[in-house]
C-alpha positions in Angstrom: 0.0 0.0 0.0 1.4 3.4 -1.0 1.8 5.9 1.8 0.1 9.2 1.1 2.4 12.1 0.3 2.9 14.3 3.4 0.9 17.5 3.2 4.1 19.4 4.1 5.7 18.2 0.9 3.0 20.1 -1.0 3.9 23.4 0.8 6.7 25.4 -0.7 5.4 28.8 0.5 2.4 30.1 2.5 0.4 30.6 -0.7 0.1 26.8 -0.9 -1.9 26.8 2.3 -4.8 28.6 0.7 -5.8 25.4 -1.2 -5.8 23.2 1.9 -9.0 22.3 3.8 -9.2 23.1 7.5 -8.7 19.4 8.3 -5.6 19.3 6.1 -4.3 22.4 7.9 -4.7 20.6 11.2 -2.8 17.6 9.8 -0.1 19.9 8.4 0.5 21.2 11.9 1.2 17.7 13.2 3.7 17.2 10.4 5.3 20.6 10.9 5.8 19.9 14.6 7.6 16.7 13.8 9.8 18.5 11.2 10.8 21.2 13.8 11.6 18.6 16.4 13.8 16.7 14.0 15.6 19.8 12.7 16.4 21.2 16.2 17.6 17.8 17.4 20.4 18.2 14.9 21.3 21.8 15.5 20.0 22.8 19.0 18.1 26.0 19.5 14.9 27.4 20.9 12.6 24.4 20.7 9.9 24.9 23.3 8.7 28.3 22.1 8.6 27.1 18.5 6.5 24.0 19.3 4.1 26.2 21.2 3.1 28.2 18.1 2.9 25.5 15.4 -0.9 25.7 14.9 -0.8 29.5 15.3 1.8 29.8 12.6 -0.1 27.6 10.2 -3.4 29.5 10.8 -1.8 32.9 10.4 -0.2 32.0 7.1 -3.4 30.4 5.9 -5.6 33.4 6.8 -3.3 36.3 6.0 -1.6 37.1 2.8 2.1 37.0 3.6 4.5 38.5 2.6 2.2 41.4 1.5 0.7 41.2 5.0 3.5 41.7 7.5 3.8 38.9 10.1 6.2 40.1 12.9 7.4 37.7 15.5 8.4 39.3 18.8 11.9 38.2 19.8 11.8 35.7 16.9 13.0 32.6 18.8 9.6 31.0 18.1 10.0 31.4 14.3 11.2 27.9 13.3 7.8 26.7 12.1 7.5 30.0 10.2 10.9 29.3 8.5 9.8 25.8 7.4 6.7 27.2 5.8 8.4 30.1 4.1 10.8 28.4 1.8 13.6 27.5 4.2 12.7 23.9 4.9 15.7 22.5 3.0 18.0 24.8 5.1 16.7 24.0 8.6 19.7 21.7 9.1 21.9 24.8 9.0 19.9 26.6 11.7 22.2 28.7 13.9 25.3 27.3 12.1 28.1 29.1 10.4 26.8 30.1 6.9 23.3 28.9 7.8 20.0 30.5 8.6 19.6 32.6 11.7 17.8 31.4 14.9 15.7 34.5 14.7 13.8 36.5 12.0 16.2 38.3 9.7 15.3 40.7 6.9 18.3 39.8 4.8 17.2 36.1 4.9 13.7 36.2 3.5 10.9 38.5 2.3 8.7 36.7 4.8 10.8 38.2 7.6 9.7 41.8 7.3 11.3 42.8 10.6 14.4 41.3 12.3 14.3 40.6 16.0 16.0 38.9 18.9 15.4 41.4 21.6 11.9 41.5 23.2 9.0 43.8 23.0 9.7 45.4 19.6 6.9 43.8 17.5 4.0 46.1 18.2 6.0 49.2 17.5 7.2 47.7 14.2 3.7 46.6 13.3 2.5 50.2 14.0 5.2 51.4 11.6 4.1 49.1 8.8 0.4 50.1 9.5 1.1 53.8 9.0 3.2 53.0 5.9 0.2 51.1 4.4 -2.1 54.0 5.2 0.3 56.4 3.5 0.1 54.5 0.3 3.0 52.0 0.5 2.5 48.6 -1.1 1.9 46.7 2.2 -1.1 45.0 3.7 -2.1 44.3 7.3 0.5 44.1 10.1 0.3 41.3 12.6 2.5 41.3 15.7 2.9 38.0 17.6 4.1 38.8 21.2 4.5 36.5 24.2 3.1 37.1 27.7 6.6 37.8 28.9 7.5 40.3 26.2 4.2 42.2 26.5 5.0 43.0 30.1 7.8 45.3 29.0 7.2 49.0 28.9 7.9 49.4 25.2 4.9 47.2 24.3 2.6 49.4 26.3 4.1 52.5 24.7 3.3 51.0 21.3 -0.2 50.0 22.3 -0.9 53.5 23.6 0.2 55.0 20.4 -1.8 52.5 18.3 -4.9 53.3 20.4 -4.4 57.0 19.8 -4.0 56.4 16.0 -6.9 54.0 15.8 -5.6 52.2 12.7 -6.4 48.7 11.7 -3.7 46.3 13.0 -3.5 43.0 14.8 -1.7 41.9 17.9 -1.6 38.2 18.9 -0.9 37.7 22.6 0.8 34.3 22.7 0.1 33.4 26.3 1.8 30.2 27.5 1.4 30.9 31.2 -2.1 29.6 31.3 -4.2 27.1 29.4 -7.8 27.1 28.4 -9.4 24.2 26.4 -13.1 24.7 25.9 -15.2 21.7 24.8 -15.0 21.2 21.1 -18.8 21.2 20.6 -20.2 24.5 21.7 -17.1 26.6 20.8 -16.5 25.0 17.4 -20.2 25.5 16.5 -20.0 29.1 17.4 -16.7 29.7 15.7 -17.6 27.9 12.5 -20.6 30.2 12.1 -18.6 33.4 12.6 -17.0 33.7 9.2 -20.2 32.7 7.3 -22.5 35.0 9.3 -23.4 38.5 8.1 -20.7 41.0 8.8 -21.0 42.7 12.2 -18.5 44.6 14.3 -15.9 42.9 16.4 -17.5 44.0 19.7 -20.5 41.9 19.0 -18.2 39.1 17.9 -16.2 39.2 21.1 -19.3 39.3 23.3 -20.8 36.4 21.4 -17.6 34.5 21.7 -17.6 34.6 25.5 -21.4 34.0 25.7 -21.0 30.8 23.7 -18.8 29.3 26.3 -20.3 26.7 28.7 -20.6 28.1 32.3 -17.4 26.7 33.7 -15.4 27.7 30.7 -17.0 31.2 30.7 -15.7 31.6 34.3 -12.3 30.5 33.1 -12.3 33.0 30.3 -13.3 35.7 32.7 -10.4 34.8 34.9 -8.1 35.0 31.9 -9.4 38.4 31.1 -8.8 39.5 34.7 -5.2 38.1 34.4 -4.7 40.4 31.4 -6.5 43.3 33.0 -4.8 43.1 36.3 -8.0 43.9 38.2 -10.7 41.6 39.5 -14.2 42.7 38.6 -13.0 45.1 35.8 -15.6 45.6 33.1 -13.0 45.4 30.3 -9.4 44.3 29.8 -6.4 46.5 30.0 -6.1 46.2 26.3 -9.7 47.5 25.8 -8.8 50.4 28.1 -5.9 51.0 25.7 -8.2 51.1 22.8 -7.8 47.6 21.4 -10.7 45.3 20.6 -10.0 42.3 22.8 -11.0 38.8 21.6 -10.3 35.7 23.7 -8.9 33.8 25.3 -8.8 31.1 22.6 -7.1 27.7 22.5 -4.0 28.2 20.4 -3.8 24.5 19.6 -7.4 24.2 18.2 -7.2 24.9 14.5 -11.0 25.4 14.3 -10.9 28.1 16.9 -7.8 29.8 15.4 -9.1 29.8 11.9 -12.6 31.0 12.9 -11.3 33.9 15.0 -8.6 35.0 12.6 -10.8 34.9 9.6 -13.6 36.9 11.3 -11.2 39.4 12.8 -9.5 39.9 9.4 -12.9 40.5 7.8 -14.4 42.8 10.4 -11.5 44.7 12.0 -11.5 48.5 11.5 -9.1 49.5 14.3 -6.5 47.8 16.5 -7.3 44.2 17.6 -5.8 42.0 20.2 -6.4 38.3 20.1 -5.5 36.5 23.3 -4.2 33.0 22.3 -3.3 30.4 25.0 -0.7 27.9 24.1 1.5 25.3 25.7 5.3 25.8 25.4 6.8 22.6 24.1 3.4 21.4 22.9 3.4 17.9 21.3 6.8 16.7 22.5 6.6 15.1 25.9 10.2 15.7 27.0 9.7 19.4 26.4 6.3 19.6 28.0 7.5 17.9 31.2 10.9 19.7 31.4 11.1 22.6 33.9 12.3 25.0 31.2 10.1 23.5 28.5 13.2 23.0 26.4 13.4 26.8 25.9 17.0 26.4 24.6 18.5 23.0 23.9 21.7 21.5 22.5 21.5 18.7 20.0 19.3 15.9 21.4 18.0 12.4 20.8 14.4 12.7 19.5 13.2 9.4 21.0 14.4 10.1 24.5 14.9 13.9 24.6 18.3 13.4 26.1 20.5 16.4 25.2 24.1 16.0 24.1 26.3 17.3 26.8 30.0 18.0 26.4 32.2 17.7 29.5 33.4 21.1 30.4 37.1 21.5 31.1 36.4 24.3 33.5 33.3 25.9 35.2 31.3 28.4 33.2 31.9 32.1 33.9 28.1 32.4 34.6 28.2 29.7 37.3 31.4 31.1 38.8 29.7 34.5 39.1 26.5 33.0 40.7 28.6 31.0 43.2 30.9 33.9 44.1 28.0 36.3 44.7 26.1 33.7 46.8 29.1 33.2 49.0 29.7 36.9 49.6 26.0 37.3 50.4 26.3 34.8 53.3 28.2 37.4 55.3 26.8 40.6 53.7 23.1 40.9 54.2 23.0 44.1 52.0 23.7 42.2 48.8 20.7 41.7 46.6 20.4 40.4 43.0 18.5 41.6 40.0 17.9 40.0 36.7 15.6 40.8 33.7 13.9 37.4 33.0 17.2 35.6 32.7 17.9 34.0 36.1 19.7 30.9 34.7 21.3 32.7 31.9 23.0 35.2 34.3 23.8 32.8 37.2 21.2 34.5 39.4 19.4 31.2 39.7 22.4 30.0 41.9 22.0 33.1 44.0 18.2 32.6 44.3 18.7 29.1 45.6 20.6 30.3 48.7 19.0 33.8 49.1 15.5 33.7 47.5 14.2 36.7 49.4 17.1 38.8 48.1 16.8 38.0 44.3 14.4 40.0 42.1 13.4 39.0 38.6 11.9 42.1 37.1 10.8 40.4 33.8 11.8 41.6 30.3 12.2 45.1 31.6 15.9 46.1 31.6 15.0 49.8 31.9 13.0 49.2 35.0 15.6 46.8 36.3 18.4 49.4 36.2 16.4 52.1 37.8 15.1 49.6 40.4 18.7 48.8 41.2 19.4 52.5 41.5 16.6 52.9 44.0 17.9 49.9 46.0 21.4 51.5 46.1 20.0 54.8 47.2 18.2 52.9 49.9 21.4 51.6 51.3 21.6 48.1 49.7 24.2 46.6 47.4 22.4 45.7 44.2 24.1 43.4 41.7 22.3 43.9 38.4 23.1 40.9 36.2 22.2 41.6 32.5 23.6 40.4 29.2 25.7 43.0 27.5 23.4 43.0 24.5 20.3 43.6 26.7 21.9 46.2 29.0 21.9 48.4 25.8 18.1 48.6 26.3 18.6 50.3 29.7 21.3 52.7 28.7 19.5 55.9 29.5 18.7 54.6 32.9 22.4 53.7 33.4 23.3 57.3 32.5 20.5 59.3 34.2 19.5 57.1 37.2 22.8 55.5 38.1 25.9 57.4 36.8 24.6 60.9 37.1 23.6 60.3 40.7 26.8 58.3 41.4 24.9 55.4 42.9 26.8 52.2 43.7 25.0 49.8 41.4 27.1 46.8 40.5 26.6 45.7 36.9 27.4 42.0 36.2 27.6 42.0 32.4 27.3 38.4 31.1 27.8 37.3 27.4 30.5 39.9 26.8 32.1 39.5 23.4 30.9 37.2 20.6 28.5 34.5 21.7 28.3 31.8 19.0 25.0 30.4 17.6 22.8 33.4 18.7 24.8 35.6 16.3 25.0 39.3 15.9 21.8 40.2 17.8 23.3 38.8 21.1 26.9 39.9 20.7 28.3 41.8 23.7 30.3 44.2 21.6 29.5 47.7 22.8 29.3 47.8 26.6 33.0 48.9 27.1 32.5 51.9 24.9 29.2 53.0 26.2 30.1 52.5 29.9 33.6 54.0 29.8 32.1 57.2 28.3 30.2 57.8 31.6 31.5 59.9 34.4 31.7 58.1 37.8 31.7 54.6 36.2 34.3 52.0 36.9 34.7 49.3 34.3 36.5 45.9 34.7 36.8 42.8 32.7 37.9 39.3 33.8 40.7 37.6 32.0 39.8 34.2 33.6 37.3 32.7 36.1 39.6 33.4 39.1 39.8 37.1 38.1 36.0 37.1 38.0 35.8 35.9 41.6 38.1 38.8 42.5 36.0 41.3 40.6 32.8 40.2 42.3 34.5 40.8 45.6 35.8 44.2 44.3 32.4 45.3 43.2 30.8 44.3 46.5 33.3 46.4 48.4 33.0 49.4 46.0 30.6 51.9 47.6 31.8 55.1 46.0 29.9 54.8 42.7 28.7 52.5 40.0 30.9 49.7 38.9 30.7 47.1 36.1 32.5 43.9 35.3 32.2 41.9 32.1 32.7 38.2 31.3 32.0 35.9 28.4 29.7 33.1 27.7 31.0 29.6 28.2 33.7 27.9 30.3 36.7 29.5 31.9 40.3 28.8 31.4 40.7 26.0 33.9 42.8 28.1 36.3 43.1 27.4 40.0 40.2 29.0 41.8 40.6 31.1 45.0 38.5 30.2 48.0 37.7 33.9 48.6 37.8 36.7 46.2 40.5 39.4 46.6 39.4 43.1 46.6 41.5 44.5 43.7 43.0 48.0 43.8 40.8 50.1 41.6 42.5 51.1 38.3 45.5 48.7 38.7 46.5 46.0 36.2 49.1 43.3 36.4 52.0 42.0 34.4 52.0 38.3 33.6 55.4 38.1 31.8 58.1 40.5 30.8 60.1 41.1 27.6 61.8 44.0 25.8 60.5 44.1 22.2 56.7 44.2 22.2 54.1 44.8 24.8 50.6 43.2 24.7 48.0 44.8 26.9 44.8 42.6 27.1 41.5 43.7 28.5 39.2 40.8 29.4 38.8 37.2 28.4 41.0 37.3 25.3 44.0 36.8 27.5 44.2 33.1 26.6 44.6 34.0 22.9 47.1 36.7 23.8 49.3 34.2 25.6 49.2 31.9 22.6 50.4 34.8 20.5 53.3 35.3 22.9 54.4 31.7 22.3 54.3 32.4 18.5 56.4 35.6 18.9 58.9 34.1 21.2 59.4 31.2 18.9 60.6 33.8 16.4 63.1 35.3 18.9 60.9 38.2 19.8 60.5 38.9 23.5 57.1 40.1 24.8 55.7 41.8 27.9 52.1 40.7 28.4 49.8 42.5 30.8 46.3 42.1 32.1 44.7 45.6 32.2 41.8 44.5 34.5 40.4 48.1 34.2 39.3 50.1 31.2 38.2 52.9 33.6 40.1 54.1 35.4 43.1 53.1 33.4 46.3 52.0 35.0 48.3 55.0 33.6 51.5 53.9 35.4 51.3 50.5 33.7 50.6 52.1 30.3 53.5 54.6 30.7 55.9 51.7 31.6 54.8 49.6 28.6 55.1 52.6 26.2 58.5 53.6 27.5 60.2 50.2 27.3 58.9 48.7 24.1 58.9 49.4 20.3 55.2 48.4 19.9 52.2 48.3 22.2 49.2 46.1 21.2 45.9 46.4 23.0 43.4 43.6 22.7 39.7 43.4 23.7 36.5 41.5 22.9 34.6 44.6 22.0 33.9 47.1 19.3 36.0 50.1 18.3 35.8 53.0 20.7 36.3 50.9 23.8 39.4 50.0 25.8 41.9 50.6 23.0 40.4 54.0 22.4 40.9 54.8 26.1 44.5 53.8 25.9 45.1 56.0 22.8 43.5 59.0 24.5 45.8 58.5 27.4 48.9 58.2 25.2 48.0 61.2 23.1 47.0 63.5 25.9 50.2 62.8 27.8 52.5 63.2 24.8 53.6 59.5 24.6 52.7 59.2 20.9 56.0 60.6 19.8 56.7 58.5 16.7 59.0 56.1 18.6 56.2 53.9 19.8 53.9 52.0 17.4 50.5 51.4 18.8 47.8 49.0 17.4 44.3 48.5 18.9 42.8 45.1 18.2 39.0 45.2 18.5 36.0 43.6 16.8 35.7 45.0 13.3 33.2 47.7 12.3 30.6 45.3 11.1 28.2 42.7 12.6 29.4 39.1 12.6 26.9 36.3 11.9 26.5 33.2 13.9 29.2 30.5 14.0 31.2 28.8 16.7 32.9 31.5 18.9 36.4 30.5 17.7 35.3 30.9 14.1 33.7 34.3 14.9 36.9 35.6 16.4 38.8 34.3 13.4 36.4 36.2 11.2 37.1 39.2 13.4 40.8 38.9 13.0 41.5 38.2 16.7 43.2 34.8 16.7 46.6 34.3 18.2 48.2 34.4 14.7 46.4 37.7 14.0 47.7 39.2 17.2 51.3 38.0 16.6 51.2 39.2 13.0 49.9 42.6 14.1 52.6 42.9 16.7 55.4 42.1 14.3 54.1 44.5 11.7 53.9 47.3 14.3 57.4 46.6 15.5 58.8 46.5 12.0 60.0 42.9 12.4 60.2 40.9 9.1 60.1 37.1 9.4 58.5 34.2 7.6 54.7 34.0 7.7 53.5 32.8 11.1 51.8 29.5 11.6 49.3 28.9 14.3 50.7 25.5 15.3 54.1 26.8 16.1 
């Protein structure tokens, strides 16, 4: 007996969904879920969030006319089903790999990705922009923003909704709510929904009221509780979204194709202003290991599909993130003023370790970095010692608060900046490239970077002891160097670096976690008969001016190295040399930074090779600066 051709094989673009029956769309969802599981098992990635929106993705593409209609995924980490349906199925095995497709939406990748994303809470603002462009005569259709219950809690989402309400233009927001579930009986709800699209056109208010009235008694109560959850007030006559001017519909079951199609078709036909559809989903839906996992397989490495077991490499050293969490927890045992803050990333920043030992002193503010920074400032003004742990790329979102609420008031907030430098599979959107430049520009700010995990322990202790103003310390993703760890962190002298080895020809001054590569470069240089002084700057602000003067005076060339963009540590060193008259023509200076471009996803080593920051690159730069001519260097020397 011949097996029927999978429906997914008949879909090369969303337009192919238009010819499928509702039953076929439901079956397609099952096939699509399996396809996503298989693809991510080979590459790793954001599985749980993608599995939760499979039916929603199919329904949106079936009802709306993409790419003319603009489907915008907030954050974008749930877009894997979308990528399969939009012509990228044959490239899913390259997901998050070097030269492959991004793990997020990306404009350069497909016309079906109208707006790139990887940071939260941008979708409604972008959708509003497309909506106004449409109304001003541009060749675009409806705009649909799909935003999660975590992302919609951020202030930017409410700013956008307030603006959308004021404009009153037709647009759609899908609230993907996976924090609660609602599964009305198929009979009554399906009967009501199936009649919606075929019924004479009416306004959405009548539709929404009829939707809730059609629910059986217990389900109607459940729906009311869901509305109250969204509203934030028991007994409110309308939802918060309705108060903001949106027509609210829901909650609906985001895994019931009949409900999804009925509501989306009717909303698309009847909407005249902004509409919010409250869609309840289950993160990890349809894959038991994900559904039962505590993190719902939010981010996974490669895994075995049958068992769900993830491939785990044996680390040679503890991760920087874990080292930070443990060091902070230990300090907090004897210092009751220490408190921790994270913006929806407790495990990603190591704050989950702190929370296990000091739960009453750890605060997760949600996807709200701006609030988190100012909250930390208030804690500091109140006499506590806040450690605000945020990824470098996300701290960018709270920069005005760092300036206005922390630095300007000289408040001792401690910024623990995780994911400094290039981060691998998450690519350019998550690179920690800019924090050195934007923090060293601020008066009152002290900026440190750990060259290894032991140095990180010292910097945590240094930050805890620093009460005279704001202080930041940065560290990368991944495991440390495998160095011997101190039992207790040493409080470092502010603005003082250290020399790790001395020579007379070339000086290498490294800031942060690229020290390992700098030491490899020293081996390459010394194999060529060139002697090298290598120093760990520790501080970008204040600079160790005595150390810089010594290096500049005694060497032919000075090379600075950092895992950050131009305008950071190297620029600070150049300012110092220029302002003190040390750039006299005798000394050759080179600043090695990330290049002035974004670097796509790859393994971190490959990304740094792309950036020109390997040991061989460092050695070659040093030799060129010093005017030493030798045979081409080989990395295996």
